[in-house]
N, C-alpha and C positions, 0 to 999 in steps of 0.2 A: 083152539084157543091157544093162547102168545106167551111166552114168556120172558123179559126184557132181563138178563144178567149182565152185575156190574159187580167188579170187585177190584179193590185197590189192595193192594198186597206192598208190605214194607219189610225185604227182607235185605238184608248187611246195607241199611243206609242208601238203599235206592229202593223206589217208588214206583210198580207198573200199576197199570189200568188194563182191565181186558172189559170188552162191553160187547154181545152177542145180544141178537132176538134170535127163537126158536118155535118151535110151535111144541107144544107142549099138553101132560094130561094131569090130569089133580084128580085124585083119586082123597078119600079124607076113613080116617080106620083109625075106632076110639078118640082119641084128643092128636093123633096127627094131621097134618095136614103133608100128604105128596105130592112131587112134582116133578117128573117122570118126563127127561127130552135129552136131545143130542146136541153135544156142544161143535156147533160149524164145522170148526175150522182144523181139531184135529180127527173129528168125528167118531168123538165117543159118547156113550152112552153112560147118562148122571142121572142121577136120584136123591133126592132133599128130602129129606122128612122133618118135619118143625110140629113142636110141643110147644108150651107155654115154658116149659120147664130144661130140654134138650130139644137138638140137634141130628142129625146122623147124613149122613154125606160119603153117595157110595158112588165114585166119579173112574168108572174102567175098573182093574185091579187095586184101587186107593177105596179104603174105607176108613173114616173119622165119626167114632161116637163122641158128640159133646154134649155138657152137660153144665148148666147153671151152677158156682159157688162148688165143679170139682173136678181135681184135675183128671184124666182117666186117658190111659194108656190105650196107642193104638199101635199091634204091633204089624209091622209093615218087613214083607219078608224078599230081601233085595239079594240078587245072581251078582257076584263079583264077575271083572271080565277072568280070572282062573276056573271058573265054572263051579265058584265055591257057593252055597245058597247059607246066608243069613237073614234071621229075623234080631232086624231094630227096632225097639220100643219108641216111638214117641209119644208124645203127650201135649194134649189140648186143655185147654180152660177158657167156657166161653166168658166172654170180657161183657153184651151188652147184647138185648135182644127187642127187638120193638115190630109188633106186630097191626096192622092198619088191617081187621079181616074181610074189606074189600076186595084190597087186591095190590097188600105192601108188605113184605118181608125186609128188617133190615137185620143184622145180626154182627156185632164184631168177635173175634177169638184169635189166641196162637196160638204158636202149635210150637214145642221146643223136646229138649231131649233133657235127660238129667246126668249129669258131669260131678259126680262128687255129693250128693244131693246136692247142686246149686242147677237153675234152671239156665239153659243154653239155648234163648230165645233161637228159631227159625227163621219166625215171619210171624208178623202181625195182619190179620184178613180179613180185611173189611165187605162184608155180600151185603147187596142190596138185588133184590127178585121184586118184578114189577108182570103183574097178572094185568093181559088184558085179550 
């Protein structure tokens, strides 16, 4: 099977679009549909798990947990140029999720930091997965 991955990213007032097709392994565990594939331009293993309430994204060393109507922390480990290791929390919020059980999944989320209890939005992400 194949997955067509399309993303539209809005960051710093600029829109970027990515689109690729790759081979995909599909599994179903409890209420999650799981898609495992390799992003071809960077050769990075990806796994996206989707249910009607939450989405988990594993892309290389990056992991995001996204839930409907919840703000969830996702810790990122950063290696600074001077050799220090820091953990930074980014937050996610699911804005929209549409599932066509035959072959299409669409979702939109924001990624942000909290600064003095204010959201500092890093980006808005719209993802569309089509299975064929």
